[in-house]
N, C-alpha and C positions, 0 to 999 in steps of 0.2 A: 505123683509127688510123695516122697517118703517123709512123713512127719516124725518118725522114730529114728532119724539119722541126722548127725551133724558132722561136718568136715571142717576142721579148724587147724591153722598152721600157727606155730609159735615163732615169732621173729624178734630179734634183738641184736645189739652190739655184742661183740665177743666178751665172755665172762660176766654177763649180766644175770645169768642164772636160769637159762632155758631148760637144760637137761635136768638140773636139780629139781626144778618145779615139776617137770613131768614125772620124775621119780616119786615125788610126794603124792601127786595125783594118783598114780598107779597103786601106791600102797594104801591110800584112803578109799579107793573105789571098790575094795573088796576083791582085788584080783589075786592076792596071795592068801594062803590059809594062815591062820593064827600061828605064830611061832616059826614060820618058814624063814629060812635064812636067805636074805636078799642082798645082792652086791650093790655098792654105790654106783651111781651113774650107769644105770641099766642100759640106757640107749646107746652109750658109747661102747660098742662091742669090739671094735678093732684094737689091735695092740698099740698102734701109734696114738689112737684116740685116748686110750687109758694112760699111756706114758706122759703125753703132753697136756692132758686135761682139757682138750678141745674137741669139738665136734667137727669131723671132716666130711662125712656123708650124711645127707638128709635121710631120715628114716621115719616111716609111718608106724603108729601103734594104735590100738583102740581100747576103750574101756566101756563097760556097761553102767549107765547111771539111771536107775529106775528102769523104765521101759525104753529108754533112748540109748542108742549106741553112738558114742562120740569117737570119731577118728581124729587123732592128734598127730600132726607131722612136726617132728623135731628138725630144726634147720641149723646149719653152721653159722657162726657169728663172724668169722674172719672174712675180710673182703676178698681174700684170695680164692675162697670157695663160694663166692657169690653166685656163680653159675648154677649151683645146686638150689639156692633159694629161688632164683628166677623161674626154674622149671617147676618146682613143687607147688608154687602159688596157684598154678593152674588147677590143682586138685582140691583147693580149699574154697569154702563159701564165706569164711570169715577169718580174721587173724587176731591173735593176742600179741600186743606189742608190749614187751617187757623193757622197763627202763630202770637203771640203778638209781636208788634214792639219793646217792651222794654225787655220782658222776653226771647224771642227767643224760639227755640225748647226745650221742656221739656220732662220728661219721657213718658208721655202718647202720646205725638206727635210721639216719636220713635216707641211706641207700635202699634198705629193705622196705621202709615205709613208703617211699616213692613208688616202688614197684607194686606194692599192695594197693595203693590208692589208684594207680593207673588202671588196675584190673577191676576197680569199682568195689573192692572189699571194704566192709565196715569193721574198724578195729575195736577191740576192747583194750584199754590201756591199764597196765598194772605197774604200779610203782613198787619195785622189788627191793629186797634187802633193807627194809624199813627199820630193822633192828641195829643198823650201823650207827656208830657213835656220831659220825659226821653227816647223818641223813638230813636232807633238807626238802621234804616232800612237797611243800607248797610252791617253792621256787621251781622245782622240777616239773610240776604240773603246768605252770605258766610257760616254761620252755618247750614242753611237748605241744601245747596249744599253738605257740608261735611257729613251731616246726610244721604242723598241719597246715597252717595258713600259708607259710612259705611254699609248701608243696601243692598249693591250689586244691585243697580238699573241698568237696562239695558240702552243702549244708547238712546232709544226712551223715556224712563221715565226720564232720566237726562235732556232731552231737554224740560224742563217744562216752560210754560209761567209764568211770575211774575206780580202781580198786587198789588197796594197799596190802602188800603181802610180804611174807618171809618164806621163800621156797624151801630153804633149809629146815626151818622149824615147822613147816607144813600148816600155815594158816593164812587166811585172806579175809579182809573186811572192806566194806564200802565207806566206813567212817572210823577214824582212828579211836574214837571214844567207845566203840563196841568191844565186846569180849572177843579175844583172839583164840578161837578154838580149833578150827579145821579149814579145809578148802571147799567145803560144801557150797558156800555162797558163790564161788567162782563157777563151779559146775552148773549150778542153777542158772547163773547169768549166761553161760554159753548157750544153754537150751533156749533161753528167752531171746537173746540178742542175735545169735547167728542163725540165719535163715536155713530151713531145710532145703536140700537140693531140689530145686524146681525143675526136674528133668522128666522127660517123657519115657515111660517104660514100655510103651506100645510100639514105638518105632523100631526099625532094624538095629541090631546091636552095633555099637561103635565106641571105641575108647582111644585116648591119646596116650601113647607110651611115654612115661616121664622118667622112670628110673630103670636101669638095666643092671642085673648082676648075674653071676654064673654060679650054679649049684652043682655039686658033685654028682647028685642023683637025678636032678630034674633037667640039667642043661641050662639053656638061656632062660632067665626069668624076667619078664617085663612087668613093671608095676605102673599102674595108672588108675584114673577114675573113669568108670563107665559113664559116658556122656548121654547115651540113649539106649533104650532096649534092655534086653536080658542076655546074659551069657550063661551057657550051660556046658558042662563037660562033654567032649566029643563033638561040639559044634564045628562046622566048617567055617573058616575065617580067611579073610584076605588082608594083607598088610600093604599099605600105600604110603609112599614117601611124600614130602611136601610139594614135590612137582606134579603129583597125581599119577606117578608110575607105580605099577604093581611090583612090590619087592618080592613077595612070595605068597603062596597059598598053602594052608595047612589045617591042622585040627587042634583044638584046645585039649591037650592031654591031661592037664591039671589046672584046677582053679583054686586059688588059695586066698584066704582072708586073714587080715592081721588081728590077732587077739593078744594083747599084752606084747611080749617080746617074741611070741611064736607066730608061725604061719600055719593056719589050720585049713585043711582041705574042705571045700564045700562043693556041692553039685550044681548050685545055681547062684547067680548074683544079679542084682538089679541096678538100674540107673542111679547114680549117686554113690554107689559102693566103691571103695578103694580096694582093688584086688591085684593079685600077682598071677600072671598066666604063664604056662609053660607049653611047649610043643612047637614053637617057631624057631627056626635056625638062623635066619638072616635078618629078621625085623629088628630095628634098633630104636634108640631114643628119638622122639619127635615124629615117629611114624604113626599113622592112624591104622588101628586094627579094628575091622568090622566084619559084619556078615558078608557072605559071598554076594557079589553084585555091587558092592560099595565102590563108587567111582570118584567121589570128591573128598580130598583130605581135610582134616580140621586144622585150623591155624594154630600155631604154637607161638609163644612169646619169643621174639628175637633175643639172642644172647649177646651181651656186650663182648667185643673182640678182645683177644689177649694183648697184653702190652709188653711182655717180656719173653725172651726165649733163651734156651741153652742148646748147645750142640752136644749130642751124645754119640760117642764113637766106640769102636772095639778097643779093648785094652791091648796096647802093644808094648808095654813096659817089659824090662828083663824079668820081672816077677809074674808075668801074666800067666793065667791058667793054674796057678798053684792053690788058690783058695776057693775059687768059684766053680760051679758046675755048668753054668750057662754063659758061654764066652763068645759064641759066634755071632756074626752080624745078622744072620737069619733069625736067630732066637731073639735078639734085641729088637729087631724090626717087628716081629710078630707081637711081642709084648707091648711095644709102643703103639702099634695099630689097634690092639685090643683096648688099650687105655683111651686112645682118641675116640674110639667108638662108644665107650660107656660114659666118658666124661666130655660133655659138649663144650666145656670151657677150655679144652686143650686142643691145640692144632698140631698136625704132624706133616713134615715134609722131608723128602730125601735130598741129599746133596749129590752132586755129580759123581763123587767118588764111590757112592753106593755103600760105603762102610760108615758113613756119618749121617746122623738124623737130627733134624732141627725140631725141637719141641717148644711150642709157644704156650704160655699160661698167664695167669693174672698177676703173679708175683713170685718172689723168691720162695715163700713158704710153700706154695702149691707145688712148685717144681722140686723143692727139697723133699717134700713128702712122697712124691712119685719116685724119685731116685732112691730114697731110703726104703720104700716098699719093694722096689726091684732088687735092691741089695739083699734084703732079707729073704727074698725068693731064690737067692743063689746066683745072681747075675754079677758079672764083672764088666766094668766099662770105664771109659775115660770121659770126663765132663769138662766143657769149656766154661769160661766166665759168663755169667748171665749178661745178655745184651738187651737193650730196649728196642722195641719194634718201631721204626720210624715211618712217617708218611711223607709223600711228596704231593703237594697240591699247589697248582698255579705257579710252578717253578720255585716254590718255597719248601724248605725242609722243616717238618713238624715233628715234635717229640711229645710223649705222654707226660702230663703234669698231674701230680697228686695233691689232694688236699690233706695237709698234715695238721692234726690237732695234738698239741703237747701240753700235758698237765705236769707242772714242775714246781718244786719248792722255789720261793723267791730268790734264795741265795744262789741258785744255779741258773736262773733264767738268762742272765747275760752271756754265760758260757754257751748255752744251747743256741741262742740267737746268733752268736758269732759263728758257731759251727754251721748252722743252716745258711747263713749268708755266704760262707765259703762254697757251699753246695748250690749256689745260684738260686736260693729260695727267696720268695717275696713274702714279707710279713703282711697279712691282711687284717689281723685283729689281735688285740692283747687286752685281757681283762682279769680281774681278781676272781678266783674261783672259791674263795673261802678257805678257812683252816690253813692260812699261810701259803696257799697254792696260787700259781699264776697259770692261766690258760692262754696259750699263744697259738694262733692259726697261721699257717703258711700255705702258699702254693709253690710246690717244689718239683723240679724235674725228677722223674723216676730214676734215672741213671745216677743222680747225685745221692739217692737214698740207699743204693745197693751197699749193704754191709754197715749201714749206719746204726742199726739197732744195738749192737754190742757196744759200740763206741758211746752211744747215747746213755746206756746204762752206767758206763764208767763215769761219764761226765756228771751224771746226777746222783752218783753213789747208790744206784739201784732204786731210787725213790721216784723217778720220773715215769710217766706213762705216755707212750707214743702211739697214736692211731693214724692210719693213713687210708686213703680211698681215692680211686681214680676220679679225676676231675674233668679234664679235657685234653685235647691236643693243642699245642701252642708252638709258635716259632722257636727254632733251635736257640738255646740260651748261651751257646759258646762252650769252650772247653772247660772241664771241671778237673781240678788237680786230683790225681789218684793217690795210690799208696806212696808215702814219702820214703819208706825204708826199702832197701834192696833185700835180696835173698841170699842165704848161705846155702851153697850147692855142694853136694858130695862129689868127690872126684874119683871114686872107685866103688866097687861092689863088694859087699861083705856085711859082717855084723858090727854095729856101732859099739865102740869101746868106751867105758866110763872115763878112763884116763884122758882120752882125746877130747871127750865132751867137756870135761873139767877145764882143760886148757883153752877151750873155745868160748867159754862162758862170757869172757870180756868182749867178745866180738858181737854178741847179740843174744836174742832169745832163742832157745832150742825148741824144736818140735818133736824130737825123737828121744826114746829111752835107750839106755844101754841094752845090748843084745837085739835091738830091732834090726831087721834086714834093711840095708840101704843099697842104692845102685847109682852109677854115674849119671849125673843130671837130675837127681832127686833133690828136692828142696828140704833141707834138714833144719832150717831155722830162719829167723829174720835178722838181717844185718842191722847194726845200730846206725850205719850210714846209709846213703841213698844209692850206693852201687852194689851190684851183685858180686859175691866173693866165693871162689872155690875153696873148699876146706877138706881136710882129711879127718874123717871121724873114725877111721879104722886104726889109727896109730896107737900102739900099745907101749907100755913102758919097757925099756930095755933092761933086762936083769943082769947084774954082774955079781961077782963074789965080794966086791968091796962094800963094806958097811961103815957108815959114819953117822954119828948122832945128828939128827936134823935133816937128813937127806930124804927121808920118806915122809912125804906130806899125806895127810889123810884126804882122800878124795871125797869132797862134800859137794854134791850136785844140787843146783837149784832145780826144782821140779819143772819139767818142760811145759810149754803152753798146750793145753788140751782144747782143741777147737771142735765145735759141732760141724756137721756136714754143711749147713747154711753158712756158718762162719768162714769155712774154707772156700766155699764158692764165691763169697764176697771178697776174700783176701787176695785171690789170684789176679794177676795181670793178664793182658791179652796174650803174652808170650809164655803162659804157664797153663797147666792142666791139673785137674783133680782126678786121681786114680781111685776108683771106688771098687772094693771087693767085699764079700760077706764078712770078712774079719778085720779089714784094714781100710783106713783112709790115708792116702799118701799124696803129697804135693810134688809136682815135677815140672821141669821145663819142657816146652814143646820139642825143642831140639836138645837131645841128651848130651851130645858131644860138644866140647867147648869150641872147637874150630867151626862147627856148623852154626853155633849161636853167633860167633863173630861175623861169619859170612852173611847171615841173614840180617844182622844188625846194620852192617855196611850197606847192604842193598836197600834196606828200609829207609836209611837216612839219605 
């Protein structure tokens, strides 16, 4: 038993301050020298994480506090990346539950806490962002306690310590009347409250692979906690999958330990340590890696199944291959297989056509992040509209239902309720949340929520907060009305002309700028009516020698609508695709030629 080691995971709803708190802990633990320049949000190392301000991948770090080493695991807060949280809780002996002092427990708080309690972990509750003007710490503590009771916590788990903190300002106290100096009380509490890993170091070596990433120099790196025994560099090991079959045999060429944001090579690691190993070429997530002769796998936590899918195809538009380097179906297939291997919350399947691949995930955000990542790597592809994954049980069609919690100003609550009703949502709770806010809880079908986020922000003038979490499968709710407006479709290939766009502005909202390349069948705007309309965006003004006063109008263009990748995925109808290249995002019809669209429309009706 290692008394000088603690493994703890930080769990919370999105944007409740996990990563910021870890930043402050690392700075106060003496990890950096005095005067060293340190970036904000150290743990969010990926480009997309920095841009969006969210954590996508779970990452371990460690600090030294006195003679005790504390391994801290940062976890994502978005429900879409919940698969990461479920896996890494296997590596922890305790959890820190962060709750916003104003918002209180949210859907993802309930989700991650439920997973932690099932594993028997004892939480430390921190009421964060106590310096907010609308903070209500006492009510939030009561709400957290009610949540523990609702999730059937045992008496040991219910006896949780409570601390009040401001992660950004770097202080933590157990009583708001005390001086607010630093985070030392929290670090002391972790050592007192979180048990040391009670694991046997004398048994043969075994660890459960929890995270997988690829390093340019080391190759495949598997991260996990050593469950028993000792690991040494150059030891012979065997990898076994969940079915008990041997995946491969090899050697530990490298053994790395986490120190701050770095991975440091070590020669030996003991039971309880969180390490990263290199040397295996086929072993993957949830495999058991142990000493030669290991025959029984360790059980891992089952992952919730995906609820949404998109079809990714080879780009076959007239502009294909001009902007991307990776355009073939083989390249796309290999990349998606590699993603499905490292990310257990994603599923991969091939269509009969071999050039189309179906990717299943937890939500639009997760699928959007994957497509955006591939785009930045130089891939070109065509993406279909997201579809929910249905189930058939007992002759009944079931669809995924999400719990949606909306915090909205009272002035806009009726608009939001009306919108949700049109999406076949059922209101289950409505209460005052203080500061003129109303909290409304719905059970809504996932397919009705596709693309609702941007519309919701418009309805609430950017003041509303929408949170969603998978709830259950329920009988099919019937048809939900889709997009009300038709599309404006280009009828020829070439560069868009400002004069033509100016004359089309009355027809609807444009998506393209002047000089943008367009092609026949490409969607260049949204029609103000409900039908599709072919338009000519290449028409220039005919020049003559005749000049008269007032004939030359100044061309003043309304700026086109700029949509993000997720917005575009949500905007398209089943007869439309999204073309994704490293430089451009284009909307198009499935059938580019007008007569083909008419033929398929007739056959569909």
